[in-house]
C-alpha positions as a LaTeX table, in Angstrom:
\begin{tabular}{lrrr}
\hline
Residue & $x$ (\AA) & $y$ (\AA) & $z$ (\AA) \\
\hline
Met1 & 0.00 & 0.00 & 0.00 \\
Asn2 & 2.91 & 2.37 & 0.75 \\
Val3 & 4.38 & 1.61 & $-2.67$ \\
Leu4 & 1.07 & 2.46 & $-4.31$ \\
Arg5 & 0.77 & 5.65 & $-2.26$ \\
Ser6 & 4.35 & 6.76 & $-3.13$ \\
Ser7 & 3.78 & 5.96 & $-6.84$ \\
Phe8 & 0.60 & 8.03 & $-6.75$ \\
Ser9 & 2.48 & 10.92 & $-5.05$ \\
Leu10 & 5.26 & 10.76 & $-7.64$ \\
Tyr11 & 2.66 & 10.72 & $-10.42$ \\
Ser12 & 0.95 & 13.76 & $-8.87$ \\
Ile13 & 4.24 & 15.66 & $-8.66$ \\
Val14 & 5.14 & 14.88 & $-12.29$ \\
Leu15 & 1.63 & 15.86 & $-13.42$ \\
Ala16 & 1.79 & 19.12 & $-11.44$ \\
Ala17 & 5.24 & 19.94 & $-12.88$ \\
Phe18 & 3.96 & 19.25 & $-16.39$ \\
Cys19 & 0.94 & 21.52 & $-15.85$ \\
Leu20 & 3.15 & 24.31 & $-14.49$ \\
Gln21 & 5.49 & 24.02 & $-17.49$ \\
Leu22 & 2.51 & 24.06 & $-19.85$ \\
Ala23 & 1.12 & 27.18 & $-18.15$ \\
Arg24 & 4.51 & 28.94 & $-18.32$ \\
Thr25 & 4.80 & 28.15 & $-22.04$ \\
Ala26 & 1.31 & 29.52 & $-22.67$ \\
Ile27 & 2.16 & 32.75 & $-20.82$ \\
Glu28 & 5.43 & 33.17 & $-22.76$ \\
Asp29 & 3.60 & 32.61 & $-26.05$ \\
Ser30 & 1.05 & 35.29 & $-25.24$ \\
Val31 & 3.75 & 37.95 & $-24.71$ \\
Asp32 & 3.84 & 40.38 & $-27.68$ \\
Lys33 & 6.80 & 39.46 & $-29.83$ \\
Ser34 & 5.88 & 41.85 & $-32.66$ \\
Gln35 & 9.22 & 43.61 & $-32.29$ \\
Asp36 & 10.87 & 40.32 & $-33.33$ \\
Val37 & 9.09 & 40.37 & $-36.72$ \\
Pro38 & 10.62 & 42.89 & $-39.15$ \\
Gly39 & 8.01 & 45.29 & $-40.47$ \\
His40 & 5.25 & 44.20 & $-38.07$ \\
Leu41 & 2.83 & 47.06 & $-37.34$ \\
Glu42 & 4.74 & 49.32 & $-39.76$ \\
Pro43 & 3.67 & 50.73 & $-43.15$ \\
Leu44 & 3.47 & 48.16 & $-45.94$ \\
Ala45 & 6.86 & 47.45 & $-47.55$ \\
Ser46 & 8.68 & 49.82 & $-45.18$ \\
Lys47 & 11.33 & 47.17 & $-44.53$ \\
Asn48 & 11.91 & 46.28 & $-48.18$ \\
Val49 & 15.40 & 46.63 & $-49.51$ \\
Lys50 & 15.68 & 49.77 & $-51.59$ \\
His51 & 17.28 & 49.31 & $-55.00$ \\
Ser52 & 18.74 & 52.07 & $-57.09$ \\
Leu53 & 17.49 & 52.65 & $-60.61$ \\
Glu54 & 19.99 & 53.74 & $-63.19$ \\
Ile55 & 18.68 & 56.49 & $-65.47$ \\
Ile56 & 20.18 & 56.85 & $-68.94$ \\
Gln57 & 19.38 & 59.34 & $-71.70$ \\
Asn58 & 19.94 & 57.23 & $-74.84$ \\
Tyr59 & 19.67 & 53.63 & $-75.92$ \\
Pro60 & 22.90 & 51.72 & $-75.36$ \\
Asp61 & 24.18 & 49.46 & $-78.11$ \\
Pro62 & 22.59 & 45.96 & $-78.04$ \\
Lys63 & 25.63 & 44.16 & $-76.62$ \\
Thr64 & 26.05 & 46.67 & $-73.78$ \\
Phe65 & 22.34 & 46.64 & $-73.00$ \\
Phe66 & 22.22 & 42.86 & $-72.89$ \\
Lys67 & 25.36 & 42.44 & $-70.74$ \\
Thr68 & 24.66 & 45.37 & $-68.41$ \\
Tyr69 & 20.92 & 45.09 & $-67.86$ \\
Val70 & 19.34 & 41.91 & $-69.24$ \\
Val71 & 21.88 & 39.34 & $-68.00$ \\
Lys72 & 22.13 & 41.01 & $-64.58$ \\
Ser73 & 18.34 & 41.57 & $-64.33$ \\
Lys74 & 19.18 & 45.18 & $-63.53$ \\
Pro75 & 16.37 & 47.72 & $-63.99$ \\
Val76 & 17.08 & 50.80 & $-66.07$ \\
Leu77 & 15.04 & 53.84 & $-67.01$ \\
Ile78 & 15.66 & 55.22 & $-70.48$ \\
Gln79 & 14.48 & 58.77 & $-69.98$ \\
Asn80 & 12.19 & 60.09 & $-72.73$ \\
Ala81 & 12.51 & 56.77 & $-74.57$ \\
Ala82 & 9.20 & 57.23 & $-76.39$ \\
Lys83 & 10.45 & 60.52 & $-77.83$ \\
Leu84 & 13.53 & 58.75 & $-79.20$ \\
Ser85 & 11.30 & 56.57 & $-81.41$ \\
Ser86 & 10.38 & 57.72 & $-84.91$ \\
Ala87 & 6.80 & 56.70 & $-84.08$ \\
Phe88 & 6.59 & 59.58 & $-81.58$ \\
Glu89 & 6.53 & 62.11 & $-84.42$ \\
Lys90 & 5.15 & 59.87 & $-87.15$ \\
Trp91 & 2.03 & 58.39 & $-85.55$ \\
Thr92 & $-0.62$ & 61.06 & $-85.89$ \\
Asp93 & $-4.30$ & 60.68 & $-86.73$ \\
Glu94 & $-3.55$ & 61.97 & $-90.23$ \\
Tyr95 & $-0.78$ & 59.40 & $-90.68$ \\
Phe96 & $-3.00$ & 56.50 & $-89.66$ \\
Leu97 & $-5.85$ & 57.72 & $-91.87$ \\
Ser98 & $-3.47$ & 58.01 & $-94.84$ \\
Arg99 & $-2.55$ & 54.33 & $-94.63$ \\
Pro100 & $-4.58$ & 52.00 & $-96.91$ \\
Glu101 & $-4.94$ & 49.55 & $-94.02$ \\
Ser102 & $-7.00$ & 52.07 & $-92.06$ \\
Ser103 & $-10.07$ & 51.39 & $-94.20$ \\
Glu104 & $-9.34$ & 47.69 & $-94.76$ \\
Glu105 & $-8.44$ & 46.56 & $-91.24$ \\
Lys106 & $-11.45$ & 45.72 & $-89.06$ \\
Ile107 & $-11.31$ & 45.88 & $-85.28$ \\
Gln108 & $-13.70$ & 45.18 & $-82.40$ \\
Ala109 & $-14.30$ & 48.37 & $-80.45$ \\
Glu110 & $-16.07$ & 48.93 & $-77.16$ \\
Gln111 & $-18.70$ & 51.63 & $-77.32$ \\
Gly112 & $-18.25$ & 54.07 & $-74.45$ \\
Lys113 & $-16.30$ & 53.69 & $-71.26$ \\
Lys114 & $-15.87$ & 50.41 & $-69.39$ \\
Glu115 & $-17.64$ & 51.95 & $-66.40$ \\
Glu116 & $-20.69$ & 52.60 & $-68.57$ \\
Arg117 & $-20.62$ & 49.38 & $-70.58$ \\
Thr118 & $-24.20$ & 49.06 & $-71.83$ \\
Lys119 & $-23.72$ & 48.52 & $-75.57$ \\
Pro120 & $-22.14$ & 45.48 & $-77.25$ \\
Asp121 & $-18.78$ & 45.69 & $-79.03$ \\
Lys122 & $-18.94$ & 47.14 & $-82.52$ \\
Glu123 & $-16.94$ & 46.01 & $-85.55$ \\
Thr124 & $-15.51$ & 49.03 & $-87.32$ \\
Ser125 & $-12.62$ & 49.93 & $-89.58$ \\
Phe126 & $-9.50$ & 51.24 & $-87.94$ \\
Gly127 & $-9.94$ & 54.50 & $-89.88$ \\
Asp128 & $-13.44$ & 55.05 & $-88.47$ \\
Phe129 & $-12.08$ & 54.24 & $-85.04$ \\
Val130 & $-9.37$ & 56.92 & $-85.37$ \\
Lys131 & $-11.93$ & 59.49 & $-86.60$ \\
Arg132 & $-14.14$ & 58.86 & $-83.56$ \\
Leu133 & $-11.35$ & 59.13 & $-81.00$ \\
Gln134 & $-11.75$ & 62.89 & $-80.69$ \\
Arg135 & $-15.53$ & 62.77 & $-80.32$ \\
Lys136 & $-17.42$ & 62.57 & $-77.04$ \\
Gly137 & $-18.45$ & 59.00 & $-76.22$ \\
Tyr138 & $-15.58$ & 57.59 & $-78.21$ \\
Leu139 & $-14.75$ & 53.92 & $-78.85$ \\
Tyr140 & $-12.01$ & 51.76 & $-77.36$ \\
Gly141 & $-10.33$ & 49.09 & $-79.47$ \\
Gln142 & $-7.13$ & 47.30 & $-80.36$ \\
Leu143 & $-4.57$ & 48.66 & $-82.82$ \\
Cys144 & $-4.69$ & 47.53 & $-86.42$ \\
Ala145 & $-1.83$ & 45.73 & $-88.12$ \\
Cys146 & $-0.71$ & 48.96 & $-89.86$ \\
Val147 & 0.91 & 50.27 & $-86.67$ \\
Tyr148 & 3.47 & 47.48 & $-86.77$ \\
Glu149 & 5.09 & 48.83 & $-89.94$ \\
Val150 & 7.07 & 51.35 & $-87.87$ \\
Pro151 & 10.32 & 49.61 & $-86.89$ \\
Ile152 & 11.38 & 49.42 & $-83.29$ \\
Asp153 & 14.17 & 51.98 & $-82.91$ \\
Phe154 & 15.50 & 50.33 & $-79.80$ \\
Pro155 & 18.96 & 48.90 & $-80.63$ \\
Ala156 & 18.27 & 45.75 & $-78.64$ \\
Ala157 & 15.42 & 44.90 & $-81.01$ \\
Gly158 & 17.69 & 42.33 & $-82.65$ \\
Ile159 & 17.96 & 40.46 & $-79.34$ \\
Leu160 & 15.10 & 38.45 & $-77.91$ \\
Val161 & 14.10 & 40.57 & $-74.95$ \\
Trp162 & 10.92 & 39.97 & $-72.95$ \\
Met163 & 9.34 & 43.12 & $-71.59$ \\
\hline
\end{tabular}
């Protein structure tokens, strides 16, 4: 009987120690450890690593561009790049309307704004689309094939570059 009583007492002590340890762990887990988590309770992305962005004024030659930016996955901003393209000056409403494709090429155009989408798409010639761009309640559509006749001025155009 004494052996049974001492085994029961030992069991009670072990059980009590286990419960105390469990309670201590629960208390420690409830303590705010937000300071241990970078960026917790701070503005979104405030702890992101800041990267510099190189800004250049002209297109580099294809080999330099590929080695310096593409291979290294290094971002670069070519300032006023659109203005460096011949399309910047060439692509006017008059230019598009002068192309024979403008009356031949058919496109699907949305009538009105997306927010006010009540009418179905309309098939129209690219020329009619261009003429309606300046009117109120204009159409939205994709570009016709004629716009692809202007070559890409970017020197890296000869290299397969995904953008």
